[in-house]
N, C-alpha and C positions, 0 to 999 in steps of 0.2 A: 494549667493551674491544677493545684492539688485537689480542689473541689471537682473540677472537670475530669480527673483521673479516678477518682472515688465514685462518681456519678453511675456507670454502669454497674458496678458491684453492687451499690445499694438498691438500685432500680432491680435488679435481678433477684435481691434477697426479698424485696417487697413482694415482686411476682411469685418466687418460690413459696412465701408465707400465705399468700392468697390462695395458690394452687393446693396448700397443704389443707387450708380451711375447706375449701371446696370438697376436698377427698374426704376429709372428715365428715363432712356433712353427707355427702352421698354414702359413705359407710353407715352412718346413723340412720339415715333413711331406708337402706337395706334391712338395717336391724329391726326398725319399726314395722315394716312390712313383713318381714318373717315372725315377729312377734304377733302381728295381726292375723296372720295366716295361721299360726299354731293355736291361737285363741279359737279360731273358725273350726280349725280341725278338731281341737278338744271338745267343742260344742257338739259337732256331729259324733266324736267318739261317745259322748255322754248319752245321745240320742240312742244310739246303737246298743249300747249296754242296757238302756232301759228297755228297748225293744227286745234284746235278747232275753232279759229276764222275764219279760211278760210272756214271751214265747214258751220259755221253759215252765212257766206256770200254769200255761193254758194246755201243755202237751201231757198225754197220757201214755205212756209205754211206747213214746216216739212218734205218736200221732196227735196232731192239733188241726182243728177243722178251720176252713176257710173263713165262714160266717163269723166266727169267733175273732179272727184277727183282724178282719178289715175294720171293725169298730175301734179297736186298740189304735191302729194306724190312723184312721181319721181324727181320733182325739188329739194324738200327738201332732198332726199336720195343724188341726184347728188352735191347739193351744200355743203354736207360734206364730199365729196370723198378726197379731198386734205387738209382738216382740221386736227388738231391734235386729233379729236375725230370723227371717222368715223360711219356713219349709215349702218348696216347691214340689218335691216328690219324695216319697218314703215307699220301699219295697223290699220284699224278701227274695232271694235269688235262688234258683236251684243249682245244680253242680255246672250246669253248661252255661250259666250266667244269664239265663232268662227269667224274668220275673215271674213269681208263682202268685203272689199276693202284693198288690201296690196300690197306693192312694195318691192323687195328685196330678199334676201335668205330665202326662205320659210322653209329651214329645222332647221332654228334657233328658228322657233315659237314653244312656248310651251303653250298649253291650259292654260288660267288663267281666271278665273270668277270674282275673287275679285280685285277692283281697289285698287292700290296702292303696290300690290305684285312685288317683284323683284328678280330676280334670277342671281346669280354671277357665272360665268364659267371662265374657264382658258383664254379665249382670247375675251370674251362677255360678256356683261351683259344685262337683259331683264327688261324693266320697263312697268307697267301696270298703266296706269292713267284714271279717269274717264274723259269723254267727256264734256267740258265745254258748258252749255247752255241746257243740258238735265237734266233729273232727275237721280241722280245716282242710284237711287233703281231700275231704268228700268220700272216704272209704265207708265202710259198714261197720266198723266199730262201735260208734255211737250214733246212728243216723235219726234224723227227726225229718218228718214229711207231712205234708198238708193234704188232707182229704176234703173233697167236695161235700156240702152241707145235704140232709136228706131233703128230697122234694116234699112241698107243702100237703101233697095229697098221699104220703107215704102211709100205708097201712100193712102191707105184705109182712107177715111174720112177727107183727107186733101181738102181744099176749093180750088177753081180755083185760080191760080196764086200763087206766093211765099209767104210762111207764115213758122213762127218758129214752128217746130214741138212740141217743148217743152212747148208752150202756150196751155196747155190742160185744161185751167180753162174754157175756152168758147167751146162748142161743135157744130162745124158746120157739122151737118150730111148729109146724102145723099140728103136731101131736102133742106139743106142749112139753116134751122131754128135752133136757139139755143135753149138750154134746161134751163130752170129756175126753176127747181125742188128745193124743200127746204128738209131739214132734213138731218141727219148725222149718219152714221153707221161706219164712217172711218175718215181718214183724210179731212180737210176742204180745197178743191182746190178752187181757186179765180172763181168767178162766171163770166159768159160773160156779156157783154153789154145789156141794156134793150131790149126787142123784138120790132120790128117794127110793125106798125099796119097791115102792109099786107106784104106778100112775093111773089115774083112772081115765078111761077112754070116754069119748063122747056118748056112748051108750051107757055108761055107769059102770061097765065092768072093769076088772083089773086085768092089765096085761104086765108081763115080766118085762123088766127093763132090757133095752138092746145093749148088746156087747159095745164097749168102747171102741172108738175107731182106732185103727193103728197107724194111719198116715196124717199128718198135719201139713197144710199147705195154705196158700194165699185164698183158696176157695173156702166154701164152707162156713162154718161158724165164726172163723177169725177175721172175716171182712165185716165192714158194717152192714146191717140187714138191707140197706137200699143198693149196696154193690154186690149182692149174693149172685145176681143174674150175671155179672161180668165175668167172660172168660179168664182163665188163668193167665192168660199171655197179656190180655188187656188190661189186668191187675196190675201185672209187673210193670206194664210200661207205665201206667199211671203213676205207681210208687217211684219209679225211676225218675219221672219228669216233675215230680212233685217233692223230691227230697231236698230240704233245705240246706244250702251250703253258705250263703252270706247275705249282706243286705246292703241295700244303696240309700244314699242319702244326699238330696239336691237340694242346696240351701242359696238363699239369696247374699249377694255380696254387696249391696248397697252401703251397708254401714262400714264393711272393710274398705270399699273404694273412697268413702268419705274421709275414714281415717288416714289413707294413704295420701288423699289430695291435700287435706289439711297440713301434715306434715311435709309433703313436697313443697307447699307454699312457705311454709315456716323455712324450711331449709334454702329455699331460694332468696327469701327475705335476708337471712343470715349472709348467704354467698354474696348478695347485692350490697350489703352495708360492709362486709368486709372489704369488698372490691372497691367502695367510696372510701373506705379508710385507708387502703393501700394508695388509691388515687391521691387523696390529700396529702398523705406522707410523701408522697414522690413530688407534688407540688410544692409542699414546703421544703423538702430537700432542695428542689430546684431554686425556689425564693432565695433560699438560704445561699446556696452557691452564687446566684445573681447579685444578691446583697453583698456578699464578700468581694466579688469582682467589682462592683461599683465603689465599695469602699477603697480598694486598691486603686481603682482608677481616679477617684477623688483625691485621694493621698497624691497620685502621680500630677494631677490637674493642678491640685493646689501648689506643688513644687513647682510646676511648670508656670503657673499664674504668679508665684512669688518672683520667679525669675524675669517673667515678662514686665512685671512692675519695675523691677531694677532696670531692665532695659529702657523702659519707658521714661524713667526718671532721668536715665542717662541720655537718651535721646533729646528728652526736653531741654535737660541742661546745655547740651551741644547746640541744639537750636537757638537757645537763648543767648549763648556765648558767641554764636556765629551772627547773631543779627547785630550786635555791638560793633563788629569790625566793619560791618556792612553799612553801617550808619556813618561810620569814618569815612569810608570809599566814598559814600554818596555826598558827605559834606565836602571832601577833597575835589570830587569832580563838579560840584556845583561853584566851588571857588576858583577852579581853573576856568569855567565857563563865563564867569563874569569878569575875567580879567580883560582890561582895556586893550591891551596888546596882543591878546589870544587871536589866532586865526580862525576864521569861520569854521574850518574842518575840526579844529581843536574843540570850537563850542558845540558843534554838532555830535562829536564824539562823547563830549561830556554830559551832554543832554541823553545820549544813548545809555550811557554807564547809570545815571540817576534813574532812567526809566526801569531798566533791567534789576538795578539794585531794589527799587520798590516791589517789583514782582516777587523777588525772592524773599523780600522782608516779609510781604503779605502772605506768602506761603508758610513761612517759619511762625509767623504769629496764629495762623489757622491751625497748624500742627501742634504748636504749645497750647491752643485752647482745646484742641482734641484730647490731647494727652494730658490735661490736668485733670485730677481728682475731682468729682462733683459731689459737692457737700452743700445740701440743698438747706437753706436757711429761709423758711415761709414767714412770709408776711402778706397783708392784704394790699392787693394792686388792683388800681382801676385800670380795667383793660383799653377804654376808649383813650385815656389820658396816654398809656404807655403806647398805644398805635400811633396817635398823633405825633408823640416826640419822635419816633423812630421815622415817620414820613418826613417831618423837618430836618431829621439828621440827612436823609437820602434826597433832599429836594433838588441839589445840582443835578443828579442822575436823572431824576423825574422831571426835570426842566429840559434838559438836555435832549431826551427821547420824546418830549412834549406828550407825556403820559397823564391821564387823568386818575388819581387815586381817590377813592371814597371809603371812609371809615363809618360802618354803620351797625345796625342790629340793635339789640337791648344794651342798656347801660348796666354792665355787671362787674363785680369785684370779685376777684377769685384769691386763692390761698397759693402762694408760690414763692420762688427767690426771685426778686425783681431784678437782679443783675442776669439771671439765666433766662427769664423771660424776655427782657430787651434783646439778648443775644438770639433767641429763637424768632422774634418777629424781626430783628435786622436781617438774618439770613434769609428767611422766608421771602420778605418784600425785595432784597437784592436779587435773589433768585427769579423773583417774578418780573423785575425790571429788567434783568438781562434775557429773560425769554420774551418778553412782549415785544411786538412790533412798534415802529414810531407812530404816536398818535392813539396807542391802545389804551385800554382800560384795565385797573387794578382794584378790586374791593376787598376788604377787610371786615368781616361780618363776625360778630360775637351773638350768640342765642341760647337760650336755654334748652337743655335736653331732658331736664326732670327737675324737681324742686331742689335737689343738692347738686347737679352737674350741670356745665355747660359745654358749648362747642364752639371752636374758634377756626374760621376758615378763612384762606388767603387764595383768592381767585384771581386768574389772569386770561386774557383771550388770545394768548400766543399760540404756536403749534401744538402745545400740549406734549404729552409723554407717551410713548407707544406701550401697549400693554404688556409686552415683554421686557420692558424696562422697568416697570412700576416696582417690581420686587427687588431690584438691584439698586434703584436711585440712591438709597441711603446707605449704600457700602461705601466704606472710605476709598478715596480716590477714582470713583466711577463717576464720569461726567459725560454729558452730551454736548458741552460747550468746550469750544476750544480753548477758551479764554480762562475757563473755570480750572480750579485746584482739585475739585472732588472731595472737598472736606467741609464745604458749608453744610450740606444736607446732613452730612455724617454727625457733626456737631449739633445740629437741629435735634435729630433723633436720640442723641446721647444726652442732651438737656431734657428732652421729653420724657425718656424713660427714667431719668433720675426722679422726675416728679411722681412717677407712677401712672403717666398717661399714655396714650397711643396716638401714633400718626400714620396717615396713608394718603397716597397719592391716587387722585380719583379724575375721571373725565369731566370736563366742563363743558356740557352741551350748549351751543353747537361746537364751540371750538375752544381750546385752553385746556388748562389744568387746575385742580383744585387739591390744596394741601390743608387736609383736615385733621384738627386736634381734638381728640374726644377724651371725656372723663375729668375735665376740669372741674375741681371742687369750688363751689361757691362760697364765698366767704359769708359768714354770719352777719 
């Protein structure tokens, strides 16, 4: 059919649309994840810029002291303790990628030598940024390095009276004279003030100033006073290992993971409902196709039903017209059998013709009853009176088999077509008479099933009906009696269904069968 031909195409279109929605949601989720990563990266960049600015502010001619940097790093880490993005680790790196000054969980640090690297883990992310204000290549064009702080008990080389120990650009030695040497082999610390013409010695006398030094190195007055005792090689190693090159930031990814999870659930819900919509559309299309198929079948069934009705009417008319010649044949056979001069064999054959004619006539009558349209004209019927009248009608058959028929139960009045109800009772009682053994018992019982419905049962103590035949016994021309036509119970079921009732064949313990009619409407 046309709908069946288009069904695979439509289902494929629905599947393609759903896959398109899924792909779109996956792409949107990746975009949200990338945006969340970019936001986290931007925050780490802001922290790196802040730390770079503070480092530049604290340095003097390329040198910055460790004990001044550590509080700044600690303040930055503590300021993010209660924020949505926590700082786990913050440190300044040398050119080899080792931390020079660091605050936080040192277990999170992984050596990174290339600025711009980032490592993502389950609950944290590590960013490595270049230190602003210094050369990113780690050369000596614009170096910046960290020096250790002076020891608490430092007094060597300090002038008399209070003085800033970090002002190591001027050297007041043991003799109190400043050094004005020139030349550079290392960082350029600030020189001291111009020398005085004469300096007073401890004895109170005047001494001429010493001539200026001609060689400038990492030793001497250009080191911090507490590092003067360090050899030139050790000081160069200290400077090389403490030269700043980059900084590392380890941050919490809890907020990032929460945003990603929430967005992933949202995308899954959208995909789920898109799948439900596609499935519903597919089911609707299938139902539409099935409805179209059923409509076509109904049209064909209606055409076939109309044809069957025409055939049924034609068959009923043929049966009716056939019954009239049979009545003529029966009458002529009876006349021949009653003639005085008729031979005995003629009379016997006449009686045989009459018997066979009666059988055919009975079959035609049942066929006409079965094929007749059922139009129910409901009236009030006294069940007990109708049952007793049918019993009187079949009294000859009952007496012939010496059966005992009892009409019992409650006196009820039902709504139904009186002629069809009598036909139902007649066929059921006749079927019971034919099934019962000689001297048997038949009961017709009516009782209430509810306040508005009643039940009618016809019971016999005959051989009963086998369970495999109980579903077929109401089919036309199905019979277990050799003398039956197979239309009696079919007519009963037809009349029962015309009233909207139900009939069933049950076992009658210990022996026999029960024909039970239910849903009989009790008359008001």
